[in-house]
C-alpha positions in Angstrom: 17.5 -5.6 -12.4 16.1 -2.9 -10.2 13.1 -3.0 -7.8 12.1 0.6 -6.8 10.5 0.1 -3.3 11.9 3.5 -2.1 9.5 6.1 -1.0 8.7 8.7 1.7 5.6 7.0 3.3 3.4 7.6 6.3 -0.1 7.3 7.6 -3.1 9.7 7.7 -1.5 12.3 10.0 1.8 12.4 8.3 0.3 12.8 4.8 -2.1 15.5 5.9 0.6 17.5 7.7 3.4 17.3 5.1 2.0 17.2 1.6 4.9 19.2 0.1 7.5 16.7 1.4 5.4 13.7 0.3 5.0 15.1 -3.2 8.5 16.4 -3.8 10.5 13.7 -2.1 8.8 10.9 -4.0 9.0 12.7 -7.3 12.7 13.1 -6.8 13.3 9.5 -5.7 11.5 8.2 -8.8 13.0 10.6 -11.3 16.6 10.0 -10.0 16.2 6.3 -10.0 14.6 6.0 -13.4 17.2 8.3 -14.9 20.1 6.4 -13.3 18.7 3.1 -14.4 18.4 4.2 -17.9 21.9 5.7 -18.0 23.5 2.4 -16.9 21.3 0.3 -19.2 19.0 -1.5 -16.7 16.9 -3.9 -18.7 14.3 -4.9 -16.1 12.9 -2.5 -13.5 9.8 -2.8 -11.3 8.4 0.3 -9.7 6.1 -0.2 -6.8 3.3 2.2 -6.4 0.6 2.5 -3.9 -3.1 1.7 -3.5 -3.8 5.4 -2.9 -3.3 6.1 -6.7 -6.9 5.0 -7.2 -10.0 7.2 -6.9 -11.4 7.5 -3.4 -14.7 5.9 -4.4 -13.5 3.5 -7.0 -15.7 0.5 -7.8 -14.8 -2.5 -5.6 -12.8 -4.6 -6.0 -10.5 -1.9 -7.5 -9.4 -2.6 -11.1 -6.2 -1.3 -12.7 -8.3 0.6 -15.2 -9.8 2.7 -12.4 -6.7 4.8 -12.4 -7.5 8.5 -13.1 -11.2 8.0 -13.4 -12.2 10.0 -10.3 -11.1 12.2 -7.4 -8.3 11.0 -5.1 -8.5 10.7 -1.3 -7.7 14.3 -0.2 -5.6 13.4 2.8 -2.9 11.7 0.7 -3.4 13.2 -2.8 0.1 14.7 -2.9 1.6 11.3 -2.3 -0.8 9.7 -4.8 0.1 12.2 -7.6 3.8 11.5 -7.1 3.3 7.7 -7.4 1.1 8.2 -10.5 3.9 10.2 -12.0 6.2 7.3 -11.3 3.9 5.0 -13.3 3.9 7.5 -16.2 7.7 7.6 -16.0 7.9 3.8 -16.4 5.5 4.0 -19.4 7.4 6.9 -20.9 10.8 5.1 -20.8 9.1 2.0 -22.4 7.6 4.2 -25.2 10.6 6.4 -25.9 13.5 4.0 -25.2 12.0 0.5 -25.5 12.7 -0.4 -21.9 11.1 -3.5 -20.5 10.1 -1.8 -17.3 6.9 -2.4 -15.3 5.0 -1.0 -12.4 2.9 -2.8 -9.7 0.5 -1.6 -7.1 0.7 -3.5 -3.8 -2.1 -3.5 -1.3 -1.4 -2.4 2.3 1.7 -4.1 3.6 3.0 -5.2 7.0 5.9 -7.2 8.3 9.4 -6.9 9.8 11.0 -3.5 9.8 7.7 -1.7 9.7 7.2 1.9 11.0 5.6 1.9 14.5 5.5 5.7 15.0 1.9 6.5 16.0 1.8 9.7 14.0 3.5 8.4 10.9 2.8 4.7 10.6 0.0 2.9 8.8 -3.0 1.4 10.5 -1.8 -2.2 11.3 1.6 -1.3 12.9 -0.2 1.6 14.8 -2.7 -0.8 16.2 0.0 -3.3 17.1 1.9 -0.7 19.1 -1.2 0.8 20.8 -2.5 -2.6 22.0 1.0 -3.8 23.1 1.6 -0.6 25.1 -1.9 -0.9 26.6 -1.1 -4.5 27.7 2.2 -3.4 29.3 0.7 -0.3 31.0 -2.6 -1.9 31.9 -4.6 0.9 30.2 -8.3 0.2 30.3 -9.0 1.3 26.7 -7.3 1.8 23.4 -8.2 4.7 21.1 -8.8 3.6 17.5 -9.1 6.3 14.8 -12.3 6.7 12.9 -15.5 4.6 13.0 -13.9 1.2 12.5 -16.2 0.4 9.6 -13.8 1.0 6.6 -12.4 -2.2 5.2 -8.7 -2.8 4.3 -6.7 -5.5 2.6 -3.3 -6.5 3.9 -0.3 -8.4 2.5 2.8 -9.6 4.3 6.0 -8.2 2.8 7.5 -11.7 2.1 4.5 -12.5 -0.1 5.0 -9.2 -1.9 8.6 -10.1 -2.5 7.6 -13.4 -4.1 5.0 -11.6 -6.2 7.6 -9.1 -7.4 10.0 -11.9 -8.5 7.1 -13.6 -10.3 6.3 -10.3 -12.2 9.9 -9.7 -13.2 10.0 -13.2 -14.7 6.6 -13.2 -16.4 5.1 -9.7 -16.9 6.0 -7.1 -19.5 3.2 -4.6 -20.1 3.0 -0.8 -19.8 -0.1 -1.0 -17.7 0.3 -1.2 -13.9 -0.8 -4.4 -12.2 -2.3 -4.9 -8.8 -0.7 -7.2 -6.1 -3.1 -8.4 -3.4 -5.1 -11.3 -2.0 -8.6 -10.1 -3.0 -9.9 -10.1 0.6 -10.4 -7.4 3.2 -11.3 -6.9 6.8 -13.1 -4.1 8.7 -10.7 -1.9 10.9 -12.8 -2.7 14.0 -12.3 -6.4 13.3 -8.6 -5.9 12.7 -8.3 -4.1 16.0 -10.0 -7.0 17.8 -7.7 -9.4 16.1 -4.6 -7.4 17.1 -5.9 -7.1 20.7 -6.4 -10.9 20.9 -3.0 -11.6 19.4 -1.1 -9.4 21.9 -3.1 -10.8 24.8 -5.0 -7.6 25.6 -8.6 -8.2 24.7 -9.9 -5.0 26.1 -12.3 -2.3 24.9 -11.5 -0.1 21.9 -12.6 3.6 22.1 -13.3 4.9 18.6 -12.1 8.5 17.9 -14.8 9.7 15.4 -13.0 13.1 15.2 -10.2 11.5 13.2 -10.4 11.2 9.5 -12.2 8.3 8.1 -10.7 7.1 4.8 -12.6 5.5 1.9 -15.0 2.7 3.0 -13.1 0.1 0.9 -9.8 -0.3 -0.9 -9.8 -3.9 -1.9 -7.9 -4.5 -5.1 -8.8 -6.9 -7.9 -5.4 -8.6 -7.8 -3.9 -8.6 -11.3 -5.0 -8.7 -14.8 -5.0 -12.1 -16.6 -1.2 -12.6 -16.4 -1.2 -12.6 -12.6 -4.5 -13.5 -11.0 -3.5 -12.9 -7.4 -0.7 -13.1 -4.9 -1.9 -16.6 -4.0 -0.9 -17.7 -7.5 2.4 -15.9 -7.5 3.6 -17.4 -4.3 2.0 -20.8 -4.9 0.1 -20.9 -1.6 -2.5 -18.8 0.3 -1.0 -15.5 1.3 -0.6 -15.0 5.0 -2.3 -12.1 6.8 -5.2 -10.7 8.8 -7.7 -10.8 6.0 -10.7 -13.1 6.4 
């Protein structure tokens, strides 16, 4: 059994600055792993994709059949194309060699071992670091990229792990399946929650010059075989979503 959670990942700035690396590195990772797994006869493989595979303005909540129905978010299209290629790779091994391999698309993740680099991390760890450092230094304001109005869905990595095990035990279909909780939160509200949690309830200073991503990216969690991460883990998923 193999779970492919390997990827070159990053936030807005990293994806915009290094599209070649995000495209080529992820294509190589997936091609090498799928090829090696086939050669040694791996019977069950789960490839984890990304929410960015879906069109920028996909209907909300995002369904799996939204894939390839519209233009991608341009700031991370190279990464998205690589992950879409991974999904096609899984489907191709199923079709040509009869492999019982599957792919799943988690929502935005957070948890232990996250990347807190301000130029390369995703939004939640970046906010955690900014507000923690402001609390330590006594800075009067914290700069938050964008307008704060886009909404995002979040899932703890432990809940994702439980969902992955559930899928490996119950799901066997060529179509990718979403993993999420079906609830989202505005970035401004998320920033306020982080500020309160770290004990620094100060003023956020929005940076409107920074890229604002799609207004929503909430997934419709799962097709009929897996309704949501809540069902997979047997309890409400933890997280900052309302």
